[in-house]
matplotlib code that plots the C-alpha trace (Angstrom):
import matplotlib.pyplot as plt

x = [99.4, 98.7, 99.2, 101.8, 103.9, 105.6, 108.5, 109.0, 110.3, 113.7, 112.9, 110.5, 113.4, 115.6, 112.9, 112.3, 116.3, 117.2, 114.2, 114.5, 118.5, 117.8, 115.2, 117.5, 120.9, 119.3, 117.1, 118.1, 116.4, 116.8, 114.6, 114.6, 114.2, 110.6, 110.1, 106.8, 104.5, 100.9, 99.5, 96.7, 93.9, 95.3, 93.0, 92.8, 95.2, 95.6, 96.9, 98.1, 98.7, 97.8, 95.3, 92.3, 90.7, 89.5, 86.9, 85.6, 84.9, 87.8, 87.0, 87.5, 90.3, 93.8, 95.6, 97.0, 95.1, 92.2, 93.8, 95.1, 91.8, 90.0, 92.3, 91.4, 87.9, 88.0, 89.4, 91.1, 91.3, 94.6, 97.0, 100.7, 102.8, 103.7, 106.9, 106.9, 106.0, 106.3, 105.0, 100.9, 98.6, 95.2, 92.3, 89.0, 90.4, 91.2, 94.5, 96.8, 96.9, 99.7, 100.8, 102.1, 98.3, 96.7, 95.2, 97.5, 95.9, 96.5, 99.8, 98.7, 95.5, 93.3, 93.5, 91.2, 90.1, 88.3, 86.2, 86.5, 82.9, 81.4, 83.1, 80.5, 80.4, 79.7, 76.2, 75.4, 75.7, 78.4, 80.4, 80.1, 81.7, 79.0, 80.1, 83.8, 82.4, 80.4, 83.5, 85.7, 82.9, 81.9, 85.2, 85.8, 82.0, 82.6, 86.7, 86.8, 89.3, 92.5, 91.7, 93.2, 91.2, 93.1, 95.2, 92.4, 91.5, 95.5, 95.5, 91.6, 90.7, 94.0, 93.1, 93.4, 90.2, 86.6, 86.2, 89.2, 87.0, 84.2, 81.9, 79.7, 76.7, 76.3, 73.6, 76.0, 79.2, 78.2, 76.9, 80.2, 82.4, 79.8, 80.1, 83.9, 83.3, 81.0, 83.2, 86.2, 85.3, 82.5, 81.7, 82.2, 80.9, 82.9, 85.4, 86.0, 87.3, 89.4, 90.2, 93.0, 93.3, 96.9, 99.7, 100.7, 103.4, 101.8, 103.6, 102.4, 99.1, 99.1, 100.2, 97.8, 95.0, 96.0, 95.5, 92.7, 91.5, 90.8, 88.7, 85.6, 82.6, 79.1, 77.2, 73.9, 74.9, 76.8, 73.8, 71.5, 74.8, 73.4, 75.8, 74.9, 72.7, 74.2, 72.2, 73.2, 70.2, 70.9, 74.6, 74.0, 72.0, 74.6, 77.7, 75.5, 74.6, 77.4, 80.6, 82.9, 80.7, 81.4, 81.5, 82.0, 79.3, 80.1, 81.9, 81.1, 79.5, 80.9, 80.3, 83.2, 84.1, 87.9, 88.5, 87.9, 84.0, 83.7, 82.6, 82.3, 84.0, 84.1, 85.5, 88.6, 89.4, 88.9, 87.7, 87.5, 87.3, 86.0, 86.8, 84.8, 84.1, 83.3, 86.2, 86.8, 90.2, 89.1, 88.5, 91.8, 93.9, 92.8, 89.1, 89.4, 91.5, 91.4, 93.3, 93.2, 93.9, 96.2, 97.8, 99.4, 102.7, 102.4, 99.6, 100.6, 103.9, 102.2, 99.6, 102.5, 105.1, 102.2, 100.9, 97.7, 98.6, 100.3, 102.0, 102.6, 103.6, 106.9, 108.1, 111.7, 113.0, 111.0, 112.7, 115.1, 112.0, 110.4, 113.5, 115.4, 111.9, 110.9, 108.7, 109.2, 110.5, 111.8, 112.5, 115.3, 116.3, 113.3, 114.1, 110.8, 109.5, 108.3, 109.3, 107.8, 108.0, 107.0, 104.3, 103.4, 99.6, 100.3, 96.4, 94.7, 91.2, 90.3, 87.6, 90.8, 91.1, 94.3, 95.3, 94.6, 94.3, 94.2, 96.5, 100.0, 100.3, 101.8, 98.8, 98.4, 99.5, 97.3, 95.9, 98.4, 101.6, 103.5, 103.2, 106.1, 109.3, 111.4, 109.2, 109.5, 113.6, 113.6, 111.5, 113.4, 116.8, 115.5, 115.2, 117.9, 117.9, 121.0, 119.5, 116.3, 117.8, 119.6, 117.2, 113.8, 114.9, 117.9, 120.3, 118.1, 117.1, 118.3, 117.8, 117.3, 117.2, 114.1, 110.9, 112.1, 113.2, 116.4, 115.8, 114.0, 114.8, 116.2, 117.1, 119.6, 122.0, 124.0, 121.2, 121.1, 119.1, 118.9, 120.8, 120.4, 121.7, 120.0, 121.7, 120.4, 116.8, 117.5, 118.3, 115.0, 112.8, 114.0, 113.0, 109.4, 106.6, 109.2, 110.6, 107.0, 107.9, 110.7, 109.5, 105.8, 106.6, 103.9, 102.0, 101.7, 100.6, 102.5, 100.2, 101.0, 98.5, 98.6, 100.6, 103.4, 105.9, 108.7, 106.4, 105.7, 109.8, 110.3, 107.7, 109.7, 112.5, 111.1, 109.3, 112.7, 114.6, 112.5, 111.6, 115.1, 115.9, 113.3, 111.7, 108.4, 108.2, 105.8, 105.4, 103.0, 103.0, 99.2, 97.9, 95.1, 93.8, 94.0, 90.5, 90.3, 93.9, 93.1, 89.8, 91.6, 94.3, 91.7, 90.0, 93.4, 93.3, 97.0, 99.5, 102.4, 102.0, 104.0, 102.8, 104.2, 103.7, 104.2, 104.5, 101.2, 103.9, 107.5, 107.8, 109.2, 106.0, 104.2, 106.1, 106.4, 102.6, 101.5, 104.1, 104.4, 101.8, 98.7, 96.6, 98.5, 97.3, 99.6, 100.2, 96.9, 95.4, 98.3, 97.6, 100.8, 101.1, 104.0, 103.2, 106.4, 106.8, 102.9, 104.4, 107.7, 106.0, 103.7, 106.0, 108.1, 105.7, 104.5, 108.6, 109.7, 113.8, 115.1, 118.2, 115.4, 113.5, 116.4, 117.0, 113.0, 113.5, 116.5, 115.1, 111.8, 114.1, 116.0, 112.8, 111.8, 114.5, 114.2, 110.2, 110.2, 106.6, 107.7, 110.9, 112.0, 113.3, 113.3, 113.4, 113.3, 114.1, 111.2, 111.1, 108.1, 108.0, 105.3, 105.1, 107.2, 104.2, 102.7, 103.5, 103.3, 104.7, 106.3, 107.5, 106.4, 107.2, 103.9, 101.2, 99.3, 100.1, 103.5, 105.2, 103.8, 101.0, 100.6, 97.9, 96.1, 94.8, 98.5, 98.9, 98.5, 99.5, 101.7, 104.7]
y = [90.4, 87.9, 89.1, 89.9, 91.4, 92.6, 94.6, 97.2, 101.3, 100.0, 97.7, 99.3, 102.3, 99.5, 98.5, 102.5, 103.0, 100.1, 100.8, 104.5, 103.8, 101.0, 103.3, 106.3, 104.2, 101.4, 103.4, 104.1, 106.6, 105.5, 109.0, 110.1, 113.7, 114.2, 115.6, 117.5, 115.5, 115.6, 114.0, 111.6, 111.3, 113.6, 113.8, 109.8, 107.2, 104.1, 101.1, 97.9, 95.0, 91.8, 90.0, 91.5, 92.1, 89.0, 91.5, 94.6, 93.7, 95.2, 92.1, 89.7, 90.9, 89.6, 90.0, 92.9, 93.1, 93.7, 96.0, 98.5, 99.3, 99.1, 101.7, 104.2, 103.6, 103.6, 105.5, 103.8, 105.8, 106.6, 105.9, 105.6, 109.3, 108.8, 106.7, 106.1, 102.4, 103.4, 106.9, 108.0, 110.6, 111.0, 109.8, 109.3, 109.8, 113.5, 112.1, 109.4, 107.7, 107.8, 107.7, 111.3, 112.7, 110.3, 108.4, 105.0, 104.3, 101.3, 100.9, 100.4, 97.8, 101.1, 102.8, 106.0, 107.4, 110.3, 110.6, 113.4, 114.9, 115.5, 113.1, 112.4, 109.1, 107.8, 107.3, 110.4, 109.9, 110.8, 108.5, 108.4, 106.9, 104.1, 103.3, 102.7, 100.2, 98.1, 98.4, 96.6, 94.3, 93.4, 92.5, 90.3, 88.5, 87.7, 86.9, 84.2, 81.7, 82.6, 86.6, 89.2, 89.3, 87.6, 90.7, 92.5, 89.6, 88.7, 92.0, 92.4, 88.9, 87.1, 84.4, 84.2, 82.3, 83.0, 79.6, 79.6, 81.1, 78.9, 76.8, 79.2, 76.7, 76.8, 79.1, 80.2, 80.2, 82.1, 84.9, 84.7, 85.3, 88.1, 89.9, 89.6, 91.4, 93.6, 94.8, 95.0, 98.1, 100.6, 104.0, 106.8, 109.7, 111.3, 108.4, 105.0, 102.9, 99.4, 96.9, 94.7, 91.5, 91.7, 94.1, 94.0, 96.8, 100.2, 100.8, 97.3, 98.0, 101.4, 99.6, 97.0, 99.7, 101.7, 98.9, 97.9, 95.3, 98.3, 100.4, 102.0, 101.3, 103.2, 100.7, 101.6, 101.2, 97.4, 96.4, 97.5, 95.3, 92.5, 92.5, 92.0, 94.3, 94.9, 93.0, 91.5, 89.5, 86.2, 85.3, 81.7, 83.2, 85.9, 83.6, 81.1, 83.5, 85.7, 84.2, 82.6, 82.8, 81.4, 85.0, 87.7, 89.9, 93.5, 91.7, 94.3, 97.3, 100.5, 101.7, 103.9, 107.4, 107.6, 109.7, 107.5, 105.6, 102.3, 103.1, 100.1, 96.5, 94.8, 91.4, 90.1, 93.0, 96.3, 98.2, 102.1, 104.5, 107.8, 111.0, 111.7, 115.3, 115.8, 113.9, 115.5, 116.9, 118.0, 116.4, 114.5, 115.9, 112.9, 112.1, 108.9, 105.8, 102.6, 99.4, 97.1, 93.6, 92.4, 89.1, 89.3, 91.0, 91.9, 93.7, 95.7, 96.6, 98.0, 99.9, 101.5, 102.4, 104.3, 106.3, 104.5, 103.5, 105.3, 102.6, 99.2, 96.1, 94.6, 91.4, 91.3, 89.6, 91.7, 95.0, 95.7, 95.9, 98.9, 100.6, 103.9, 104.1, 107.9, 108.9, 105.8, 106.4, 103.5, 103.7, 100.6, 98.9, 99.2, 97.4, 95.4, 93.2, 90.6, 87.1, 84.2, 80.9, 77.2, 75.7, 72.2, 71.2, 68.2, 67.3, 68.5, 68.2, 64.9, 67.0, 68.8, 68.9, 69.1, 65.5, 63.5, 59.9, 61.0, 58.0, 56.6, 55.4, 57.3, 59.0, 61.4, 61.6, 61.1, 63.9, 63.1, 63.1, 65.7, 64.8, 62.6, 64.9, 63.3, 64.5, 68.1, 67.9, 66.4, 69.2, 71.5, 70.1, 70.2, 74.1, 76.3, 79.0, 80.8, 80.8, 81.7, 84.9, 85.5, 84.7, 85.9, 88.4, 89.8, 89.6, 91.7, 89.4, 87.5, 84.0, 83.8, 80.9, 81.3, 82.9, 86.4, 88.6, 90.3, 93.7, 92.4, 91.8, 88.1, 87.3, 84.6, 85.1, 82.2, 79.3, 76.6, 76.7, 74.7, 74.7, 72.8, 69.2, 66.9, 64.0, 64.9, 65.3, 61.9, 60.3, 61.9, 61.1, 57.6, 57.5, 58.6, 56.6, 53.8, 53.8, 53.6, 57.4, 56.1, 52.7, 54.4, 57.9, 60.4, 63.1, 66.6, 69.9, 73.1, 76.7, 79.8, 82.9, 84.1, 86.9, 86.0, 85.6, 84.9, 82.4, 80.5, 80.4, 78.9, 76.4, 75.5, 75.3, 72.6, 70.9, 70.5, 69.3, 67.1, 65.3, 65.0, 62.6, 60.0, 59.5, 58.4, 61.7, 64.2, 67.6, 69.9, 73.8, 75.3, 78.8, 80.1, 83.4, 85.5, 85.2, 81.1, 81.0, 82.6, 80.6, 76.7, 78.4, 78.6, 75.0, 73.6, 72.4, 73.3, 70.6, 72.6, 76.4, 79.6, 82.7, 85.7, 87.8, 90.9, 92.1, 93.4, 95.0, 95.0, 92.1, 88.6, 87.8, 88.6, 85.8, 83.2, 83.2, 82.9, 80.5, 77.9, 78.4, 75.7, 78.7, 80.9, 81.7, 79.3, 76.9, 76.2, 75.8, 73.4, 71.2, 71.8, 71.5, 71.2, 72.2, 72.9, 75.7, 76.9, 77.5, 79.1, 81.3, 82.4, 82.9, 85.5, 87.6, 88.0, 87.9, 91.3, 90.7, 91.1, 88.4, 85.9, 86.7, 86.5, 83.2, 81.9, 83.5, 81.7, 78.2, 78.8, 79.2, 76.2, 74.2, 75.5, 74.1, 71.4, 70.3, 72.1, 73.2, 75.9, 76.9, 80.8, 81.2, 84.8, 88.6, 91.1, 94.1, 96.2, 98.1, 101.2, 101.7, 104.8, 107.3, 110.6, 112.8, 110.8, 112.9, 112.5, 109.1, 107.6, 104.0, 102.8, 98.9, 97.9, 99.6, 97.5, 98.0, 98.9, 99.4, 100.0, 102.2, 104.0, 106.1, 107.4, 110.9, 112.0, 111.4, 113.5, 113.7, 116.7, 118.6]
z = [100.1, 97.2, 96.2, 111.2, 115.5, 118.5, 116.2, 118.5, 117.5, 117.2, 114.6, 112.9, 112.5, 111.3, 108.7, 107.6, 107.2, 105.2, 102.7, 102.4, 101.9, 99.5, 97.2, 97.3, 96.8, 94.2, 92.0, 88.7, 86.2, 82.7, 80.9, 77.4, 77.1, 76.3, 72.7, 73.4, 71.3, 71.6, 74.5, 73.9, 75.9, 78.2, 80.9, 81.4, 82.4, 80.7, 81.9, 79.9, 82.5, 82.9, 85.6, 86.5, 89.6, 91.7, 93.1, 94.3, 97.6, 100.2, 103.1, 100.3, 98.2, 99.1, 95.3, 94.1, 90.7, 93.3, 95.6, 92.7, 92.1, 95.6, 97.1, 94.5, 95.4, 98.7, 101.7, 105.0, 108.1, 107.7, 104.6, 103.7, 103.7, 100.0, 99.8, 103.2, 104.5, 108.3, 108.3, 107.8, 107.1, 108.4, 105.9, 107.1, 110.6, 111.5, 113.4, 113.3, 116.4, 118.6, 122.3, 122.3, 120.9, 123.9, 121.1, 122.0, 125.8, 127.9, 127.0, 123.2, 124.2, 123.5, 120.2, 119.2, 115.6, 115.8, 112.6, 109.9, 109.7, 106.0, 103.8, 101.2, 99.4, 96.0, 96.5, 97.9, 101.9, 104.2, 106.4, 109.7, 112.9, 112.5, 109.1, 110.5, 113.4, 110.9, 108.0, 110.7, 111.7, 108.8, 107.4, 110.7, 110.0, 106.5, 107.1, 104.2, 104.0, 102.8, 102.8, 104.5, 107.7, 109.9, 110.2, 111.6, 113.8, 115.4, 117.1, 117.9, 119.1, 119.5, 116.5, 112.8, 112.4, 114.3, 114.5, 117.2, 119.6, 119.2, 117.6, 115.1, 114.7, 118.4, 120.0, 122.8, 121.6, 118.7, 120.8, 122.8, 119.5, 118.3, 121.7, 121.1, 117.9, 118.8, 122.2, 119.6, 118.0, 119.6, 118.4, 121.2, 120.1, 117.2, 118.3, 116.7, 119.8, 118.7, 122.0, 121.2, 123.0, 123.3, 123.1, 119.3, 117.9, 116.9, 113.6, 112.2, 113.5, 111.5, 108.4, 108.8, 109.1, 106.3, 103.6, 101.7, 103.6, 106.4, 103.9, 105.0, 103.4, 103.2, 105.3, 103.5, 100.1, 101.1, 103.2, 99.2, 97.9, 99.7, 102.7, 106.6, 107.2, 110.8, 113.2, 116.4, 117.7, 116.2, 115.7, 114.9, 111.6, 111.1, 110.5, 108.9, 106.7, 105.7, 107.3, 104.5, 101.7, 98.8, 96.3, 97.7, 99.0, 97.2, 93.8, 91.8, 94.2, 94.9, 98.3, 98.5, 99.1, 97.2, 95.0, 92.1, 91.2, 89.7, 85.7, 84.2, 84.2, 81.2, 82.5, 80.8, 79.0, 80.4, 83.7, 84.1, 87.0, 86.9, 89.1, 92.0, 92.0, 95.5, 97.0, 100.5, 99.6, 96.1, 92.6, 91.3, 88.1, 85.8, 85.0, 84.4, 84.8, 82.4, 83.1, 80.1, 80.7, 77.6, 78.2, 74.7, 75.4, 71.7, 71.6, 74.9, 73.0, 69.9, 72.0, 74.5, 71.8, 70.2, 73.1, 73.3, 76.9, 79.7, 82.2, 80.5, 82.3, 80.4, 80.9, 81.8, 79.0, 76.4, 77.8, 74.9, 72.6, 74.1, 76.4, 74.3, 72.5, 72.2, 74.7, 77.0, 80.6, 82.6, 86.5, 87.4, 90.5, 92.5, 95.6, 96.5, 99.4, 97.4, 96.6, 94.0, 94.6, 93.6, 95.7, 96.5, 97.2, 99.9, 99.4, 96.1, 96.2, 94.4, 92.2, 90.6, 87.1, 87.2, 88.4, 85.3, 86.1, 89.6, 90.4, 90.3, 86.8, 84.8, 83.5, 86.4, 90.1, 93.1, 95.5, 98.0, 95.2, 97.0, 100.9, 99.9, 101.0, 98.3, 95.9, 97.2, 97.4, 93.9, 92.5, 94.1, 93.1, 89.7, 89.0, 87.8, 89.4, 87.8, 84.3, 85.3, 87.2, 84.4, 81.2, 82.9, 85.2, 83.4, 86.4, 88.1, 90.9, 93.8, 94.8, 98.8, 100.7, 102.2, 102.5, 104.6, 101.9, 102.4, 103.5, 106.2, 109.8, 110.5, 107.1, 107.3, 104.1, 105.2, 105.4, 103.6, 100.1, 96.9, 94.1, 90.9, 91.2, 89.0, 90.4, 93.7, 92.0, 90.3, 93.9, 95.8, 92.7, 93.1, 96.5, 96.5, 97.0, 97.4, 94.2, 92.6, 91.0, 89.0, 87.9, 86.9, 85.9, 86.4, 84.2, 86.3, 85.4, 86.4, 86.5, 86.4, 85.6, 82.3, 80.8, 83.5, 81.3, 84.1, 85.7, 82.5, 82.3, 85.6, 84.8, 81.5, 83.6, 85.4, 82.6, 80.8, 84.0, 85.3, 82.0, 81.1, 84.5, 83.5, 79.8, 81.9, 83.7, 81.7, 82.4, 81.0, 81.5, 81.7, 81.5, 83.6, 84.0, 87.0, 89.1, 87.3, 89.3, 92.9, 92.7, 92.3, 94.7, 97.3, 96.3, 96.9, 93.2, 92.1, 92.5, 91.6, 91.3, 90.8, 92.5, 94.7, 98.2, 98.2, 101.9, 103.5, 106.2, 106.5, 109.1, 108.8, 110.5, 107.5, 105.0, 107.7, 108.8, 104.9, 103.9, 106.9, 109.4, 108.8, 109.5, 106.5, 103.4, 100.8, 103.8, 104.6, 100.6, 100.5, 103.5, 105.5, 109.1, 111.3, 115.0, 115.6, 113.2, 113.9, 117.5, 116.5, 113.8, 117.1, 119.1, 116.9, 116.6, 120.3, 121.1, 121.7, 122.5, 119.5, 119.9, 120.5, 117.7, 115.5, 117.0, 116.2, 112.3, 111.6, 113.1, 111.0, 108.4, 108.5, 108.6, 105.6, 103.8, 105.5, 104.8, 101.4, 102.0, 98.7, 97.5, 96.7, 93.2, 93.4, 94.9, 92.2, 91.4, 90.1, 87.0, 86.2, 82.5, 81.4, 78.9, 79.7, 80.0, 82.7, 85.9, 89.9, 89.9, 93.2, 94.5, 97.7, 97.8, 99.4, 97.1, 95.7, 91.9, 92.4, 90.4, 87.7, 88.9, 92.3, 93.8, 91.0, 92.7, 92.5, 88.9, 86.2, 82.4, 81.6, 80.1]

ax = plt.figure().add_subplot(projection="3d")
ax.plot(x, y, z, "-o")
ax.set_aspect("equal")
plt.show()
């Protein structure tokens, strides 16, 4: 996630064992004994963090700030069983499909979800099988660029983008594509039936269907908010109006049936959710959840120390300022399935405000600056990985060689990687653009999202080292708010940027696809395309032989080092900070709010 599959039962079990063992063995609890003082705001959970959501539209959202809110406003057919990433509980569906219960048929190509009756929506309606069908069809029709819906289309349609199926502006081809969407999701009595286009690992399918992009929306409320009305009589018109829109249809709408309703959203300040008393399993213990978006650490710290917020994002460098304080608890060494990386855009939008002069004249960079591999290697050799991990993350991270995190199958610990080497960096800078970069110099901007101190530190390390190589090199570190950052990313306006990736589901495909495939979320925005890489990525998820998969993913990690479309700066360990009166928290490494928060329905305040 911003923050796909024939993995087979054996590999799925391996992943589960690795993760569970890591969680059991790696978590270290640092808890002060509760003092029993008065609990502030006893019925309201207040979270102080950075970066507000981009949207509340489940079919659009692909960042953790949005997902953290959406997963509490909407329900999915099934959901993760607390800490487990490979075990599920039914939600809107009455049962979790399996071969044993007869809900997975035709060698896995038909998956059936019986729909629970009587689930009320926030708008006063009731969830029906038709709402479920509509939710998935609407998501596929919208399927915006760089969004999450490729994960639904891959098993259902066998493609990553609707344009692969035909010309959406041609009446005949558009009708064919529309018919494929219609047949992929059908209502049969009280069941919703998904027809897969190709064999797909059941565990991965269920993991994808447990995430926010698979949220079930109240059709009536969605249509009233401007979403696709469900018509299928003119597919050219449908695709022209509702496919890959400029803005989310349900930007601030609440069309959910989850345990919390949207109360208000003051952009740039806070978002509040209020308990939905008619939730189908009973009302949550908390009456309200308030997320305060405060980029400045000193303000968050004061509120945390005073007990005015219950959960707080604490940058690793500042841990000592709150660790050991009365009433504050910390859970350390939480294993993650997330990485941070420095990315290069090969063809920046010429209208980007981050190009300076837009020329190789010492006052900016041209849009295709990073199409020269020498520059990408020069930047990678300019980064001090050891100092970054030691100073910014207090040593609680690893430097891994490629996008596949340690802990997943087919991670290659022996793959060559980049290390700080300013002599090599100078060599590649001198070779870039036939010597013009060294002769003329450049001014470049490196961007990170506001309040993310580790990413700021990473950018400053690059700035210091690159500027030390040649006095004609000038680097500016730019901070922008999270929604602006994401919009600029999608528009290919960021020459160099630092961002992370949280697993959507625990398989190496979910990392190599976004980082390396030309249709992947990062690679497509960067303009990176290597036909050999695309072929390997597609073969890797289709291959069921573990030895052959290993060979493919090892080769992809080698090509990642060779091509340098980006470079990984860390796979970190997480920390969870809270007031000692917060109860019910648990850790699932692929929850969008983890490790700071969790599913709000399970939390309460007390001693």
